[in-house]
N, C-alpha and C positions, 0 to 999 in steps of 0.2 A: 930230662931235657925239656926245655920250654917249647910249646907249640909254635911253629913258624907262622901260623895263620890264626887270626881271630875273626869269626863271622858274626856280624850283628844284623838283625833284621828288624824292620819296622814297616809301616804302611807304604813308605816310599820305595821299598825293595830291600836288597841286602848290601851291607857295607863290609868289604873285605879289607882287613888291616893286616899287612904283611910286615913281619920283622925285617929290618934292614939286612941282617946277616943271612937270611934264608935264601937258599938256591931255588931256582925255578922248579927243579925236580922235587924238592921237599914241599914246595907250595902246591904243586899239582897233585902230588900224592895225598897230602893232608886234605885238600878239597874233596878229592874222590872219597876218602875214608869218612870225612865228616858229613858229607851231603848225600852219599849214596843210600837210598832207602830201598824198600821192597820194589821189585820190578813193576813199573807202571805207576808208582806212587805220585809222580808229577804229571801224569797224563791229564790233558785238558786244562793245565794250569794257565792262568793269565800271564802275559809277559811281565817280568819284574826287572826293575832297574838295578844295575850293579855299579857300585862306586868303589874306588880303591883309595887306600891311605897307607902311610908308612913308607915302605921301600919305593923308590922311584922306579917306575916300570916303563919300558919302551912300548910303543904301540903294538909291536909283534908279541911281546909278553902278555899284554892285555888281551890280545886276540887268542893267544894260547889258553889263557884262563877261561875266557868266554866259551871257547870250543869245548873244554873239559866240562864246564857247567852244562852246556847244551847236550853233550854226550851222555851225561848223567840223566838228562831228561828235563832239566829246567828250561823254561822259555824265557831267555834273558836278552836284555839290551843294555847298552852302556852310554850314558851321557857324561860329559866331563863335569867336574865339580862346579856347583853353582856360584862359588865365590871367585872363580877365575874372571879376569877382566875381559872386556870385549876383544881387545887386540889379541890376547892369548887364545881365545876361542876361535877367532878367525884363522889363526895359524894352525890350529888343530883340526880344521875342517877335513872331512873325508872326501874322497874323489867321487865322481859319478858312478864308478864301479862298485862303490860301497853302498849299502842300503839295509833297511830293516823291513821285516814283514810283521804285521800284526794281524792275527787271525781272530775274528770275533767282532762284536759290535761295541763301539764306545758309547756308553750311556751317559745320561745327564750327570754332570759333575766330574766326569773322568777327563783326563787330559794326557796327551803325549807331547813331549818336547824332544825333538830329534836333531842330532848334529848332521845327519845325512838325509838322503831321500828315504821316503817310507811308502810302502804299499800296504794299504789296509784292505784285507779281505773281509768285508762286512760293511756295516753302516756307521756313520758318525751322527748320532742322534742329537736332537735339540738339547742344548745345554752342555754338550761335549765339545772339546777343542783339540786341534792338532796344530802344532807349530813345528816347522822344519827349516833348517838352513838350506836344504835341498828341495827337491820336488815332492809333491804329495799326490799319490794315485789312490783313489777309493773305488772299489769295485761295486759298491752298493750306493745307498742314498746318502747325500750330504745335507743334513739339516742343521748341524752345529756350525762351528767356526773352524776354518782351515786357512792357515797363513803360511805360504811358502816363501823362501828367500829371506828368512829372518837374518839379520845382520848384513843386509844390503846386497845379496845376490840377485841381480836384476833379471837374469834369464830363467829363474825358477818358476814353476807353474803348479797349479792345483788342477787335477782332473778327477771327475767322478762320473760314474755311469749314469746316475740320475742326480741332478743338482737340486738342492734345496734353495736356500737363499743367502747364507752367510759366508760367501767366499771372500 
């Protein structure tokens, strides 16, 4: 029997390709088997982006998959595909009840692009950037670039405990 899931990884994160015939039970079981390593093997890992391809998934199904990945120990987040047009991205925006946490410092050259609000427990160092369609809260120093309200949300804000200069 052909595997219901193909997992590809690169610097940008992991890409999960799901066969159109696969049931969610098969997908979730295959992910657990394929990615489950020794206990604690993903401890202190940096957040990785997860993208989906193949079978059309509902937002609930995507959340189920992300939950299983986080249960395994992966520190994951999901952005929609980069080739979606602006109108489609706007319709897929998450509500204010949804959000991401990033634990650690963003260093020179690192970037986060989020569809929802994000809380960064750490610093955004010079040369690093954070872009969000929602709000951005940084518990440390902001020396890099932080842009909230991408795609036109006018009520979005950036907050940092200690502000650098590039807000």
